[in-house]
N, C-alpha and C positions, 0 to 999 in steps of 0.2 A: 400511287401511279396507276393509271388506267390500264386495263388489259384488253386484248382483242375480244370482240363480242361477235357471236353468230346471230344474224337476224334473218327472218324469213320475209322475202319480198311479198308485198301485198298484191302485186299484179300477177307475177308468174309462179309464185309459191316456192321458188328456189331459195336455198340458204346462201347468204353471202357474208363475208367477214367485214366487220367495221373495225378497222385497226385502231390501236391506241393513239397513233399519230393523227388519224382522221378525227377521233373523238376530241383530242385536244384542239384541233383546228375548229371543229364545230362549236366547242364550248367558248373559244376565244371570240368567235363571230356572233355568238348568241343564237346559233341554229339548234333546232331539235334534231333528234336522231333520224337518220334516213328511213323511209318506209319502203323504198324500192331499191333493187339492185342497180348497178351502174347501167346495164343495158336498158332496163325499163325506165330509168331516169332519163336517158338519152331519147328514148322513144316518146316519152311524155313531153319532154322539152320540145322535140321536133314537132309534135302534134300541136302544142300550144303556139309555136311560132309559125305554124302553117306550112311546114316543109312537107310537101306531098310525097317525096321520095322515101321518107322515113316514118311518116305519120300514118294515120288510118287510111288505108287504100280504099275502103268501102264508103268513105265519106261522100255524100251526095253534093253536087254543085248545081247551081242554078244560073242560067245565062241572064245577064243584065245589060242594059245600056246605061252608062254612067250619067247621072243627073247633072253633073258638073261639066264634063268635057265631051260627052257623047260617045266615048270609047266603049267597045264591046268587051265584056269581061265575065267572070263567073264569081259567085259568092257562095259561102257554105250554108246559106239559109234561104228559105223561100220568101222573096219579097212580098209584102202584103199589098203594096200599091198605095198606101196612105202616107208614105214617107219617102223622101229621096234616097236613092241607093248610089253609092260611089264605087268607082273602080278602085283597085288596090293602090294605084299611084295617088289618086286624089284623096283617098282615105288616109294614107300615110302623111301626106302634106298637111291635111287638116289636123291630124293628131299632133304633128310636130309644132304647128302654129299654136295649138292650144297649150302645149307643154311649155312654150316659151313665155307665156303670159304670167 
């Protein structure tokens, strides 16, 4: 039977407890042990998903005009000018269409 383990978060350095029940769940799903505490996992997930309220507040945005619909938007990278740049809505639609194929 697994026992609770104390793990140090790789982001904030705080110790957190990985319970025996959580370990069983992770093992059942084939997941590896968590590297971050719950708060840092939520921040990392929010940053990955582009949630500006919880993610990196210092992230730089660049204004663009969507190559598809002409809408004004911002992107988290500096466009080079050699490729079309899409607004969030057109980018999501394009990704959805590609995943349906």
